Steps between C-alpha positions, in 0.01 A plus 500: 500500500539328175333669191397306205638676174221667292678565179352201306148580608539866394637392166188276452276787565703728258481250218125448553451870489686545183306211334176643601586830365629381159156460313390833623817678388503340157125602444573862575539756229847671480508841652638658181366289185655532158168564345147599622257216519222463243201724550178333627309651187656526149669834424322718250663488147753776426460457119150525347360451148716188429287209347428198710422196279404257775123514458533480117722192521273317742211579267640400161793273603279177497424542123878488408610147412834325438559317165731202440556405141667171434670390190509125437851363411535403144662182396668370194413187320735304721337624808774739605445845628502770227616835592269780372617725224442876517155487340382248759617695808200693659509870446509571865854360517619693189367830635690486822833345382537591133811348327643375828177309586519160663286220405184466689573323836875509432780648726409863582147465336203656655308175560582156659613221269217278407531135433754428235545859394154626516468871592262708720432863470330703784283812451200673633149578390168619620134387520278718288173314558333303781480182277869468447632704211866596553709759317869466464783551253547305180873451574415346838307212346651483153603137413373358822346151506345549853398817664408500877341796675531534876255720681571703815328233718759249357255309295643377158325465158618379171416780263385496145659745264210659321720702269833680490622794287866576457464861370303619806684245730154412645375146596152401611471207736205323647478294826207279612376698816219727601453786746855614475620854582590709210633837403321792311652664201575873505344723229695540176734799476468578862857442590727805522869561557575572859221300664569224770471136371560174682616162363417163669663185375765216570842631433743224513212280622440718811120492468274806569788746515386861492704791342402852428610796301366759251410503133814639311334541162200370303480404128862390503640302201741241629784481242632175662187300447331410164158630610440803291110482569536544875530855654669390811466659854845573626533497889789481763325227686732228590434203263716184478487138366163367610317819505407461121123475446419650840271813533601858515240672720393849566421633847139384460613142455407502124721334247664757279735258328686159492865497597690383204862604470795680651796682351803347658861430409528241785169308484379678819313808570671831420224765545317465163205247458224477245134400518245422231203749534193320618274624220750339244515184706124479542452540132739218426336272773148550370609411143696192633188385687276557191721379207823376642711765324535879501429703184649842453451777247751628257551788256758318295781752540858487626577791720818658646591761749554864399822647584578872503694465180227305334232763604731774365527324169113458483449865578336430846526722801544200741572140511170377635309232306556169324678518170362251232785322355294244294146424400414153415327425176128449540498613857234710677761796505554479132132486428449809713774686316782498759829524338863455571644812665184595681526576873195374720439741773179369650242207477143577602623816673762302708835665452786295357816654650736207399490229257467244789156660577336384175507122523322461833222732390442331168576147635240523769226590242265218383538421131238689302530810721508840328759737619578873431869532424635849512832548317736763356610495136701771340419737774117448474299324766259221357229271641479159365226235595646156519306169557757290679518126417637203694872499577701246308833462673657366186397798281772715372785252563766578245797325352864548539670785315697398195886509502633822363637353184397545127336187377202382288528804282537766745641834356822654600506701816427867479612789725545871520269647763543718815478207725773315340266194466574249223200317381444208264210382298315188622431213274159347449607193692622705801182690513294184497711365789453820694117513434534829314299606202641540155708817481512549872809568718869568451786289661756678697859391414667769697321717755772775502613676815172677549290190453721288717485752782129488476484123517477392125680185405595335174221266407224742616229586231386853470129520422439870524674828538250698703163418342648445152537127408831399330559195281842551348836638603456787244165579681657491817776764395241714350281514825819588692623755245353791682628398848775738621757468770337514852158394360315211660312263274275200586578175325249207524711186527419134489732268699449134598131520424449813720431855353598817677590871437854598559589868531827578329672833523738593208862564609750731335675344204284192506421508122666216305574502127 
């Protein structure tokens, strides 16, 4: 009996069985998985107490805006593009790039190149009212011909610059819109070191980026910015190009400051950022809206920091306070009886721990305000009532120091004191050029070893030894006659229009003959 071979049929059944089983096999979980599958319900947090800013950002984020400031290209008389000089370049570029700064829109610049060399700077801001008032930095909009505000819903408005103030670095804008979301301002002086703060802005054009950190310090003077009337909030919040003008918020969603500057050697964030306190910014904004400018109070003094050596020379137990280096003629300070060499320790009960503390307190007073100034003079504590007047930025500007040479009838140099300092009488013409009164000041021809080590230079003019005024080389030697080796003496010195005390310690064998 012949049998038909079954091998092909068996093969067909086997292939069909394998094909039918493949989908099922692929869908099955491995018997020994690498990791456990996700839980059906979220796992409980293992770390508690950390802040979660999601609700805050959802609530306040819509009130943060992007700002685009455009500079129209300038042309020469022949119609060709004119590259901007240093004074024409917006402050936002100078702040981030310094001496190596590219031109706006140029290679490596922070903004795209506009038509025929025009520049665009990008920044941030926030709505402070439902009818379209916007706060940002002065340096974001400085020099701009067109300012565009973009809301979180992508609507764009051409903004009007109501006013802008360089010293406070605050600008007030207005857009034509109603019913807008806006931010609330935090109470003044409520920000403390160590508290959590949040920044929302557009670093590098990445709109509505959120960063967080803590307040590192308050009332901080920034030695790298010419803003002596701003007691900055220092934070470790990551701030970069484009964050300028954006809000710094507390955990209640209130604005505590305006992000303004960073400390950086590279142009990028390095862990130190600065914000303008909101009370300072609001004062500037209200004045800009009312008058278009910001007025500040002044005492009419030049101040300098106290060093431990200066404090010792003045007979003070510590170096807290602001040392008065000069008092402008006719100023509120002079009228109140404040003198060179006084050390201001408080204003209206607010402690002055450093010379940088004084300008913000006085500057934020309205002209005409009466202030109680507490100072130390010759070991005694005195209170003086001062009526501040309006700050004149040009007041107190001086003239260059004269060259250390005898001319116009100057007397011969004199010397012979424990500091080894050689002085020379000033002529009437030299005093006039310096803005000095008749018989005031002694020119330094040779500072000697002691003076040079303390920072004195040829061409400086000594106005006082301690509290005693000097007007001749002989008078200078007389006042220094009782100084012994190792003693420290305070010399009031005029240099390049600026007046300051310099503490000089007499060294051994410094006397000249």
